[in-house]
TIGUMI-827785 format. One record per atom (N, C-alpha, C): residue number from 1; x negated, y, z negated; chain. Coordinates in nm, 3 decimals. Layout:
BEGIN
+-----+---------+---------+---------+-------+
!   n !       u !       v !       w ! chain !
+-----+---------+---------+---------+-------+
! NUM !       X !       Y !       Z !     A !
...
+-----+---------+---------+---------+-------+
This chain:
BEGIN
+-----+---------+---------+---------+-------+
!   n !       u !       v !       w ! chain !
+-----+---------+---------+---------+-------+
!   1 !  -0.084 !  -0.116 !   0.000 !     A !
!   1 !   0.000 !   0.000 !   0.000 !     A !
!   1 !  -0.089 !   0.123 !   0.000 !     A !
!   2 !  -0.047 !   0.225 !   0.074 !     A !
!   2 !  -0.127 !   0.347 !   0.083 !     A !
!   2 !  -0.038 !   0.469 !   0.061 !     A !
!   3 !  -0.086 !   0.562 !  -0.020 !     A !
!   3 !  -0.015 !   0.687 !  -0.044 !     A !
!   3 !  -0.050 !   0.787 !   0.064 !     A !
!   4 !   0.053 !   0.851 !   0.121 !     A !
!   4 !   0.033 !   0.943 !   0.232 !     A !
!   4 !   0.102 !   1.075 !   0.202 !     A !
!   5 !   0.026 !   1.186 !   0.209 !     A !
!   5 !   0.086 !   1.318 !   0.194 !     A !
!   5 !   0.057 !   1.407 !   0.315 !     A !
!   6 !  -0.005 !   1.350 !   0.417 !     A !
!   6 !  -0.035 !   1.426 !   0.538 !     A !
!   6 !  -0.170 !   1.497 !   0.535 !     A !
!   7 !  -0.238 !   1.496 !   0.422 !     A !
!   7 !  -0.369 !   1.560 !   0.413 !     A !
!   7 !  -0.472 !   1.477 !   0.488 !     A !
!   8 !  -0.586 !   1.538 !   0.515 !     A !
!   8 !  -0.695 !   1.467 !   0.582 !     A !
!   8 !  -0.741 !   1.348 !   0.497 !     A !
!   9 !  -0.742 !   1.366 !   0.366 !     A !
!   9 !  -0.782 !   1.256 !   0.276 !     A !
!   9 !  -0.685 !   1.139 !   0.287 !     A !
!  10 !  -0.555 !   1.167 !   0.300 !     A !
!  10 !  -0.460 !   1.057 !   0.310 !     A !
!  10 !  -0.466 !   0.990 !   0.447 !     A !
!  11 !  -0.504 !   1.064 !   0.551 !     A !
!  11 !  -0.524 !   1.003 !   0.683 !     A !
!  11 !  -0.641 !   0.905 !   0.678 !     A !
!  12 !  -0.747 !   0.945 !   0.609 !     A !
!  12 !  -0.861 !   0.856 !   0.590 !     A !
!  12 !  -0.818 !   0.733 !   0.511 !     A !
!  13 !  -0.737 !   0.752 !   0.408 !     A !
!  13 !  -0.687 !   0.640 !   0.329 !     A !
!  13 !  -0.603 !   0.546 !   0.415 !     A !
!  14 !  -0.520 !   0.601 !   0.504 !     A !
!  14 !  -0.441 !   0.519 !   0.596 !     A !
!  14 !  -0.531 !   0.430 !   0.681 !     A !
!  15 !  -0.633 !   0.490 !   0.738 !     A !
!  15 !  -0.723 !   0.415 !   0.825 !     A !
!  15 !  -0.797 !   0.305 !   0.748 !     A !
!  16 !  -0.842 !   0.339 !   0.628 !     A !
!  16 !  -0.912 !   0.241 !   0.545 !     A !
!  16 !  -0.817 !   0.129 !   0.502 !     A !
!  17 !  -0.696 !   0.165 !   0.466 !     A !
!  17 !  -0.597 !   0.065 !   0.424 !     A !
!  17 !  -0.564 !  -0.030 !   0.538 !     A !
!  18 !  -0.559 !   0.023 !   0.659 !     A !
!  18 !  -0.534 !  -0.064 !   0.775 !     A !
!  18 !  -0.645 !  -0.168 !   0.788 !     A !
!  19 !  -0.768 !  -0.122 !   0.780 !     A !
!  19 !  -0.882 !  -0.214 !   0.792 !     A !
!  19 !  -0.874 !  -0.323 !   0.686 !     A !
!  20 !  -0.845 !  -0.284 !   0.563 !     A !
!  20 !  -0.836 !  -0.381 !   0.454 !     A !
!  20 !  -0.719 !  -0.477 !   0.474 !     A !
!  21 !  -0.604 !  -0.424 !   0.511 !     A !
!  21 !  -0.486 !  -0.508 !   0.530 !     A !
!  21 !  -0.509 !  -0.611 !   0.640 !     A !
!  22 !  -0.570 !  -0.567 !   0.749 !     A !
!  22 !  -0.597 !  -0.660 !   0.859 !     A !
!  22 !  -0.698 !  -0.766 !   0.818 !     A !
!  23 !  -0.801 !  -0.727 !   0.745 !     A !
!  23 !  -0.904 !  -0.824 !   0.705 !     A !
!  23 !  -0.852 !  -0.922 !   0.600 !     A !
!  24 !  -0.755 !  -0.880 !   0.519 !     A !
!  24 !  -0.699 !  -0.967 !   0.416 !     A !
!  24 !  -0.572 !  -1.038 !   0.461 !     A !
!  25 !  -0.525 !  -1.004 !   0.582 !     A !
!  25 !  -0.401 !  -1.066 !   0.631 !     A !
!  25 !  -0.278 !  -1.020 !   0.556 !     A !
!  26 !  -0.280 !  -0.894 !   0.510 !     A !
!  26 !  -0.168 !  -0.837 !   0.432 !     A !
!  26 !  -0.087 !  -0.740 !   0.517 !     A !
!  27 !   0.033 !  -0.717 !   0.473 !     A !
!  27 !   0.117 !  -0.613 !   0.532 !     A !
!  27 !   0.070 !  -0.478 !   0.479 !     A !
!  28 !   0.073 !  -0.378 !   0.564 !     A !
!  28 !   0.040 !  -0.241 !   0.523 !     A !
!  28 !   0.169 !  -0.164 !   0.501 !     A !
!  29 !   0.181 !  -0.104 !   0.384 !     A !
!  29 !   0.297 !  -0.022 !   0.351 !     A !
!  29 !   0.250 !   0.120 !   0.324 !     A !
!  30 !   0.300 !   0.215 !   0.403 !     A !
!  30 !   0.266 !   0.356 !   0.386 !     A !
!  30 !   0.380 !   0.423 !   0.308 !     A !
!  31 !   0.344 !   0.494 !   0.202 !     A !
!  31 !   0.442 !   0.553 !   0.111 !     A !
!  31 !   0.420 !   0.702 !   0.100 !     A !
!  32 !   0.529 !   0.777 !   0.113 !     A !
!  32 !   0.528 !   0.921 !   0.087 !     A !
!  32 !   0.628 !   0.950 !  -0.022 !     A !
!  33 !   0.586 !   1.029 !  -0.119 !     A !
!  33 !   0.675 !   1.071 !  -0.229 !     A !
!  33 !   0.701 !   1.221 !  -0.216 !     A !
!  34 !   0.819 !   1.261 !  -0.258 !     A !
!  34 !   0.852 !   1.402 !  -0.254 !     A !
!  34 !   0.928 !   1.440 !  -0.381 !     A !
!  35 !   0.916 !   1.567 !  -0.415 !     A !
!  35 !   0.987 !   1.621 !  -0.532 !     A !
!  35 !   1.063 !   1.745 !  -0.492 !     A !
!  36 !   1.175 !   1.767 !  -0.553 !     A !
!  36 !   1.254 !   1.887 !  -0.531 !     A !
!  36 !   1.186 !   2.003 !  -0.604 !     A !
!  37 !   1.153 !   2.111 !  -0.534 !     A !
!  37 !   1.094 !   2.226 !  -0.603 !     A !
!  37 !   1.189 !   2.279 !  -0.711 !     A !
!  38 !   1.134 !   2.329 !  -0.818 !     A !
!  38 !   1.215 !   2.378 !  -0.930 !     A !
!  38 !   1.313 !   2.484 !  -0.883 !     A !
!  39 !   1.269 !   2.575 !  -0.799 !     A !
!  39 !   1.359 !   2.681 !  -0.753 !     A !
!  39 !   1.473 !   2.625 !  -0.669 !     A !
!  40 !   1.448 !   2.519 !  -0.594 !     A !
!  40 !   1.553 !   2.459 !  -0.513 !     A !
!  40 !   1.658 !   2.392 !  -0.601 !     A !
!  41 !   1.616 !   2.332 !  -0.710 !     A !
!  41 !   1.710 !   2.265 !  -0.799 !     A !
!  41 !   1.804 !   2.365 !  -0.865 !     A !
!  42 !   1.759 !   2.489 !  -0.882 !     A !
!  42 !   1.843 !   2.590 !  -0.944 !     A !
!  42 !   1.952 !   2.641 !  -0.851 !     A !
!  43 !   1.932 !   2.629 !  -0.721 !     A !
!  43 !   2.027 !   2.682 !  -0.624 !     A !
!  43 !   2.060 !   2.580 !  -0.516 !     A !
!  44 !   2.108 !   2.462 !  -0.553 !     A !
!  44 !   2.131 !   2.357 !  -0.453 !     A !
!  44 !   2.239 !   2.393 !  -0.351 !     A !
!  45 !   2.335 !   2.474 !  -0.386 !     A !
!  45 !   2.442 !   2.507 !  -0.293 !     A !
!  45 !   2.395 !   2.597 !  -0.179 !     A !
!  46 !   2.278 !   2.658 !  -0.192 !     A !
!  46 !   2.226 !   2.746 !  -0.089 !     A !
!  46 !   2.131 !   2.675 !   0.007 !     A !
!  47 !   2.099 !   2.552 !  -0.023 !     A !
!  47 !   2.000 !   2.482 !   0.057 !     A !
!  47 !   2.064 !   2.406 !   0.172 !     A !
!  48 !   2.008 !   2.426 !   0.288 !     A !
!  48 !   2.044 !   2.343 !   0.402 !     A !
!  48 !   1.925 !   2.255 !   0.439 !     A !
!  49 !   1.820 !   2.268 !   0.365 !     A !
!  49 !   1.696 !   2.197 !   0.390 !     A !
!  49 !   1.705 !   2.057 !   0.330 !     A !
!  50 !   1.660 !   1.957 !   0.403 !     A !
!  50 !   1.664 !   1.820 !   0.355 !     A !
!  50 !   1.521 !   1.774 !   0.325 !     A !
!  51 !   1.487 !   1.765 !   0.198 !     A !
!  51 !   1.351 !   1.729 !   0.155 !     A !
!  51 !   1.317 !   1.585 !   0.194 !     A !
!  52 !   1.413 !   1.496 !   0.187 !     A !
!  52 !   1.391 !   1.357 !   0.226 !     A !
!  52 !   1.354 !   1.347 !   0.375 !     A !
!  53 !   1.429 !   1.417 !   0.458 !     A !
!  53 !   1.400 !   1.417 !   0.603 !     A !
!  53 !   1.264 !   1.479 !   0.632 !     A !
!  54 !   1.230 !   1.586 !   0.562 !     A !
!  54 !   1.101 !   1.651 !   0.582 !     A !
!  54 !   0.988 !   1.555 !   0.544 !     A !
!  55 !   1.004 !   1.484 !   0.433 !     A !
!  55 !   0.903 !   1.388 !   0.390 !     A !
!  55 !   0.890 !   1.275 !   0.492 !     A !
!  56 !   1.001 !   1.229 !   0.548 !     A !
!  56 !   0.998 !   1.124 !   0.650 !     A !
!  56 !   0.921 !   1.174 !   0.774 !     A !
!  57 !   0.950 !   1.298 !   0.817 !     A !
!  57 !   0.880 !   1.355 !   0.932 !     A !
!  57 !   0.730 !   1.370 !   0.903 !     A !
!  58 !   0.697 !   1.409 !   0.783 !     A !
!  58 !   0.557 !   1.424 !   0.743 !     A !
!  58 !   0.486 !   1.288 !   0.750 !     A !
!  59 !   0.552 !   1.184 !   0.702 !     A !
!  59 !   0.494 !   1.050 !   0.707 !     A !
!  59 !   0.477 !   1.004 !   0.852 !     A !
!  60 !   0.579 !   1.024 !   0.933 !     A !
!  60 !   0.572 !   0.985 !   1.075 !     A !
!  60 !   0.459 !   1.057 !   1.147 !     A !
!  61 !   0.442 !   1.186 !   1.118 !     A !
!  61 !   0.335 !   1.263 !   1.180 !     A !
!  61 !   0.198 !   1.212 !   1.136 !     A !
!  62 !   0.185 !   1.179 !   1.009 !     A !
!  62 !   0.058 !   1.125 !   0.959 !     A !
!  62 !   0.025 !   0.992 !   1.027 !     A !
!  63 !   0.126 !   0.908 !   1.046 !     A !
!  63 !   0.104 !   0.780 !   1.114 !     A !
!  63 !   0.063 !   0.801 !   1.259 !     A !
!  64 !   0.126 !   0.897 !   1.326 !     A !
!  64 !   0.087 !   0.929 !   1.465 !     A !
!  64 !  -0.057 !   0.980 !   1.470 !     A !
!  65 !  -0.092 !   1.067 !   1.376 !     A !
!  65 !  -0.227 !   1.123 !   1.374 !     A !
!  65 !  -0.331 !   1.016 !   1.343 !     A !
!  66 !  -0.302 !   0.930 !   1.248 !     A !
!  66 !  -0.400 !   0.828 !   1.208 !     A !
!  66 !  -0.413 !   0.715 !   1.310 !     A !
!  67 !  -0.301 !   0.675 !   1.372 !     A !
!  67 !  -0.302 !   0.555 !   1.455 !     A !
!  67 !  -0.266 !   0.576 !   1.602 !     A !
!  68 !  -0.209 !   0.691 !   1.636 !     A !
!  68 !  -0.163 !   0.712 !   1.772 !     A !
!  68 !  -0.058 !   0.608 !   1.808 !     A !
!  69 !  -0.072 !   0.548 !   1.925 !     A !
!  69 !   0.023 !   0.444 !   1.970 !     A !
!  69 !  -0.016 !   0.306 !   1.920 !     A !
!  70 !  -0.127 !   0.297 !   1.847 !     A !
!  70 !  -0.178 !   0.168 !   1.801 !     A !
!  70 !  -0.148 !   0.147 !   1.653 !     A !
!  71 !  -0.020 !   0.148 !   1.620 !     A !
!  71 !   0.018 !   0.127 !   1.480 !     A !
!  71 !  -0.011 !  -0.017 !   1.438 !     A !
!  72 !  -0.042 !  -0.035 !   1.311 !     A !
!  72 !  -0.068 !  -0.171 !   1.263 !     A !
!  72 !   0.056 !  -0.259 !   1.278 !     A !
!  73 !   0.033 !  -0.383 !   1.311 !     A !
!  73 !   0.143 !  -0.479 !   1.323 !     A !
!  73 !   0.208 !  -0.498 !   1.186 !     A !
!  74 !   0.340 !  -0.496 !   1.183 !     A !
!  74 !   0.412 !  -0.518 !   1.059 !     A !
!  74 !   0.410 !  -0.400 !   0.962 !     A !
!  75 !   0.369 !  -0.283 !   1.010 !     A !
!  75 !   0.363 !  -0.165 !   0.924 !     A !
!  75 !   0.499 !  -0.137 !   0.862 !     A !
!  76 !   0.500 !  -0.116 !   0.731 !     A !
!  76 !   0.621 !  -0.078 !   0.659 !     A !
!  76 !   0.604 !   0.064 !   0.608 !     A !
!  77 !   0.714 !   0.136 !   0.599 !     A !
!  77 !   0.709 !   0.272 !   0.546 !     A !
!  77 !   0.816 !   0.290 !   0.440 !     A !
!  78 !   0.788 !   0.379 !   0.347 !     A !
!  78 !   0.888 !   0.413 !   0.245 !     A !
!  78 !   0.870 !   0.558 !   0.205 !     A !
!  79 !   0.982 !   0.627 !   0.194 !     A !
!  79 !   0.986 !   0.764 !   0.145 !     A !
!  79 !   1.072 !   0.761 !   0.019 !     A !
!  80 !   1.015 !   0.812 !  -0.091 !     A !
!  80 !   1.088 !   0.804 !  -0.217 !     A !
!  80 !   1.074 !   0.935 !  -0.294 !     A !
!  81 !   1.182 !   0.975 !  -0.357 !     A !
!  81 !   1.180 !   1.095 !  -0.439 !     A !
!  81 !   1.116 !   1.064 !  -0.574 !     A !
!  82 !   1.030 !   1.155 !  -0.617 !     A !
!  82 !   0.969 !   1.141 !  -0.749 !     A !
!  82 !   0.826 !   1.191 !  -0.746 !     A !
!  83 !   0.767 !   1.205 !  -0.863 !     A !
!  83 !   0.626 !   1.246 !  -0.871 !     A !
!  83 !   0.539 !   1.142 !  -0.800 !     A !
!  84 !   0.449 !   1.186 !  -0.712 !     A !
!  84 !   0.371 !   1.090 !  -0.633 !     A !
!  84 !   0.298 !   0.983 !  -0.714 !     A !
!  85 !   0.235 !   1.021 !  -0.823 !     A !
!  85 !   0.160 !   0.922 !  -0.902 !     A !
!  85 !   0.254 !   0.816 !  -0.958 !     A !
!  86 !   0.370 !   0.857 !  -1.006 !     A !
!  86 !   0.466 !   0.760 !  -1.061 !     A !
!  86 !   0.522 !   0.669 !  -0.952 !     A !
!  87 !   0.556 !   0.728 !  -0.837 !     A !
!  87 !   0.608 !   0.649 !  -0.726 !     A !
!  87 !   0.506 !   0.544 !  -0.683 !     A !
!  88 !   0.381 !   0.585 !  -0.666 !     A !
!  88 !   0.276 !   0.491 !  -0.625 !     A !
!  88 !   0.251 !   0.385 !  -0.731 !     A !
!  89 !   0.253 !   0.425 !  -0.856 !     A !
!  89 !   0.234 !   0.328 !  -0.965 !     A !
!  89 !   0.347 !   0.225 !  -0.964 !     A !
!  90 !   0.471 !   0.274 !  -0.955 !     A !
!  90 !   0.586 !   0.183 !  -0.959 !     A !
!  90 !   0.588 !   0.089 !  -0.839 !     A !
!  91 !   0.569 !   0.143 !  -0.720 !     A !
!  91 !   0.571 !   0.059 !  -0.601 !     A !
!  91 !   0.448 !  -0.032 !  -0.594 !     A !
!  92 !   0.342 !   0.009 !  -0.658 !     A !
!  92 !   0.219 !  -0.070 !  -0.657 !     A !
!  92 !   0.226 !  -0.195 !  -0.743 !     A !
!  93 !   0.331 !  -0.209 !  -0.823 !     A !
!  93 !   0.342 !  -0.327 !  -0.910 !     A !
!  93 !   0.341 !  -0.457 !  -0.831 !     A !
!  94 !   0.395 !  -0.455 !  -0.711 !     A !
!  94 !   0.396 !  -0.577 !  -0.630 !     A !
!  94 !   0.290 !  -0.577 !  -0.521 !     A !
!  95 !   0.202 !  -0.478 !  -0.521 !     A !
!  95 !   0.103 !  -0.465 !  -0.414 !     A !
!  95 !  -0.025 !  -0.540 !  -0.448 !     A !
!  96 !  -0.096 !  -0.577 !  -0.346 !     A !
!  96 !  -0.228 !  -0.639 !  -0.366 !     A !
!  96 !  -0.331 !  -0.532 !  -0.401 !     A !
!  97 !  -0.310 !  -0.410 !  -0.345 !     A !
!  97 !  -0.400 !  -0.298 !  -0.372 !     A !
!  97 !  -0.327 !  -0.169 !  -0.335 !     A !
!  98 !  -0.361 !  -0.061 !  -0.405 !     A !
!  98 !  -0.313 !   0.072 !  -0.369 !     A !
!  98 !  -0.434 !   0.151 !  -0.319 !     A !
!  99 !  -0.416 !   0.217 !  -0.205 !     A !
!  99 !  -0.522 !   0.299 !  -0.148 !     A !
!  99 !  -0.473 !   0.444 !  -0.146 !     A !
! 100 !  -0.554 !   0.534 !  -0.197 !     A !
! 100 !  -0.521 !   0.677 !  -0.196 !     A !
! 100 !  -0.646 !   0.757 !  -0.160 !     A !
! 101 !  -0.623 !   0.875 !  -0.105 !     A !
! 101 !  -0.733 !   0.967 !  -0.079 !     A !
! 101 !  -0.778 !   1.032 !  -0.208 !     A !
! 102 !  -0.899 !   1.083 !  -0.207 !     A !
! 102 !  -0.953 !   1.142 !  -0.330 !     A !
! 102 !  -0.884 !   1.273 !  -0.368 !     A !
! 103 !  -0.840 !   1.348 !  -0.269 !     A !
! 103 !  -0.767 !   1.472 !  -0.295 !     A !
! 103 !  -0.667 !   1.495 !  -0.185 !     A !
! 104 !  -0.545 !   1.529 !  -0.222 !     A !
! 104 !  -0.441 !   1.553 !  -0.124 !     A !
! 104 !  -0.412 !   1.700 !  -0.107 !     A !
! 105 !  -0.287 !   1.731 !  -0.084 !     A !
! 105 !  -0.245 !   1.868 !  -0.056 !     A !
! 105 !  -0.245 !   1.960 !  -0.178 !     A !
! 106 !  -0.218 !   1.904 !  -0.294 !     A !
! 106 !  -0.206 !   1.989 !  -0.412 !     A !
! 106 !  -0.337 !   2.003 !  -0.486 !     A !
! 107 !  -0.329 !   2.067 !  -0.601 !     A !
! 107 !  -0.444 !   2.073 !  -0.690 !     A !
! 107 !  -0.542 !   2.183 !  -0.657 !     A !
! 108 !  -0.660 !   2.167 !  -0.711 !     A !
! 108 !  -0.763 !   2.268 !  -0.701 !     A !
! 108 !  -0.875 !   2.218 !  -0.611 !     A !
! 109 !  -0.922 !   2.302 !  -0.522 !     A !
! 109 !  -1.022 !   2.263 !  -0.423 !     A !
! 109 !  -1.151 !   2.212 !  -0.486 !     A !
! 110 !  -1.186 !   2.256 !  -0.604 !     A !
! 110 !  -1.312 !   2.217 !  -0.666 !     A !
! 110 !  -1.311 !   2.081 !  -0.732 !     A !
! 111 !  -1.195 !   2.020 !  -0.746 !     A !
! 111 !  -1.189 !   1.890 !  -0.811 !     A !
! 111 !  -1.251 !   1.782 !  -0.724 !     A !
! 112 !  -1.328 !   1.695 !  -0.784 !     A !
! 112 !  -1.384 !   1.581 !  -0.711 !     A !
! 112 !  -1.277 !   1.474 !  -0.690 !     A !
! 113 !  -1.183 !   1.465 !  -0.782 !     A !
! 113 !  -1.078 !   1.365 !  -0.775 !     A !
! 113 !  -0.947 !   1.434 !  -0.809 !     A !
! 114 !  -0.848 !   1.415 !  -0.725 !     A !
! 114 !  -0.719 !   1.481 !  -0.746 !     A !
! 114 !  -0.640 !   1.420 !  -0.860 !     A !
! 115 !  -0.538 !   1.492 !  -0.903 !     A !
! 115 !  -0.457 !   1.446 !  -1.015 !     A !
! 115 !  -0.379 !   1.319 !  -0.982 !     A !
! 116 !  -0.330 !   1.308 !  -0.859 !     A !
! 116 !  -0.255 !   1.188 !  -0.821 !     A !
! 116 !  -0.348 !   1.067 !  -0.817 !     A !
! 117 !  -0.460 !   1.080 !  -0.750 !     A !
! 117 !  -0.552 !   0.965 !  -0.742 !     A !
! 117 !  -0.602 !   0.926 !  -0.881 !     A !
! 118 !  -0.629 !   1.022 !  -0.966 !     A !
! 118 !  -0.672 !   0.992 !  -1.104 !     A !
! 118 !  -0.564 !   0.917 !  -1.180 !     A !
! 119 !  -0.439 !   0.965 !  -1.169 !     A !
! 119 !  -0.328 !   0.902 !  -1.241 !     A !
! 119 !  -0.300 !   0.761 !  -1.189 !     A !
! 120 !  -0.305 !   0.745 !  -1.058 !     A !
! 120 !  -0.282 !   0.612 !  -1.001 !     A !
! 120 !  -0.391 !   0.516 !  -1.049 !     A !
! 121 !  -0.516 !   0.560 !  -1.044 !     A !
! 121 !  -0.626 !   0.474 !  -1.088 !     A !
! 121 !  -0.613 !   0.438 !  -1.236 !     A !
! 122 !  -0.565 !   0.531 !  -1.316 !     A !
! 122 !  -0.555 !   0.506 !  -1.460 !     A !
! 122 !  -0.437 !   0.416 !  -1.497 !     A !
! 123 !  -0.330 !   0.417 !  -1.417 !     A !
! 123 !  -0.208 !   0.349 !  -1.460 !     A !
! 123 !  -0.159 !   0.237 !  -1.369 !     A !
! 124 !  -0.224 !   0.213 !  -1.258 !     A !
! 124 !  -0.179 !   0.107 !  -1.167 !     A !
! 124 !  -0.198 !  -0.030 !  -1.229 !     A !
! 125 !  -0.115 !  -0.124 !  -1.188 !     A !
! 125 !  -0.126 !  -0.262 !  -1.237 !     A !
! 125 !  -0.197 !  -0.351 !  -1.136 !     A !
! 126 !  -0.251 !  -0.290 !  -1.031 !     A !
! 126 !  -0.326 !  -0.364 !  -0.930 !     A !
! 126 !  -0.454 !  -0.285 !  -0.900 !     A !
! 127 !  -0.545 !  -0.343 !  -0.824 !     A !
! 127 !  -0.666 !  -0.267 !  -0.789 !     A !
! 127 !  -0.631 !  -0.141 !  -0.711 !     A !
! 128 !  -0.712 !  -0.038 !  -0.728 !     A !
! 128 !  -0.693 !   0.091 !  -0.660 !     A !
! 128 !  -0.823 !   0.126 !  -0.588 !     A !
! 129 !  -0.808 !   0.163 !  -0.461 !     A !
! 129 !  -0.922 !   0.213 !  -0.384 !     A !
! 129 !  -0.899 !   0.360 !  -0.358 !     A !
! 130 !  -0.995 !   0.443 !  -0.399 !     A !
! 130 !  -0.987 !   0.587 !  -0.373 !     A !
! 130 !  -1.089 !   0.618 !  -0.265 !     A !
! 131 !  -1.038 !   0.662 !  -0.149 !     A !
! 131 !  -1.126 !   0.691 !  -0.038 !     A !
! 131 !  -1.171 !   0.836 !  -0.043 !     A !
! 132 !  -1.287 !   0.861 !   0.012 !     A !
! 132 !  -1.342 !   0.996 !   0.021 !     A !
! 132 !  -1.368 !   1.027 !   0.167 !     A !
! 133 !  -1.337 !   1.148 !   0.207 !     A !
! 133 !  -1.362 !   1.188 !   0.346 !     A !
! 133 !  -1.510 !   1.186 !   0.374 !     A !
! 134 !  -1.542 !   1.143 !   0.495 !     A !
! 134 !  -1.682 !   1.149 !   0.534 !     A !
! 134 !  -1.715 !   1.295 !   0.566 !     A !
! 135 !  -1.837 !   1.334 !   0.536 !     A !
! 135 !  -1.878 !   1.473 !   0.561 !     A !
! 135 !  -1.944 !   1.477 !   0.698 !     A !
! 136 !  -1.863 !   1.509 !   0.798 !     A !
! 136 !  -1.912 !   1.513 !   0.936 !     A !
! 136 !  -1.989 !   1.638 !   0.963 !     A !
+-----+---------+---------+---------+-------+
């Protein structure tokens, strides 16, 4: 299973997860989590924006960017509402491994390891691989 937020780090994680899944003969599951912004929750009647659909589009775009027309065979996807670290931890209970990028879209640029990857590594019930972007 791989966490995807559309960042360059998560694209690298997707590619690495594919390599591992193929070498281990496992299914690859790409997961995107989303949360309702606090301000949106206060004014739901004014929103025409669909956060679930946006997250689905973000995941689809990441898959296109990472794999083009050569998607992994048997690729599964899931979009779920909730804090990313919790979603990945919960879905990872049945996974052989969780793969995440070292830093995604949020957080502080100076961190070596993002809050989501740190939380997943600390609380997952399966092995966790944290990928780092190559410095080209």
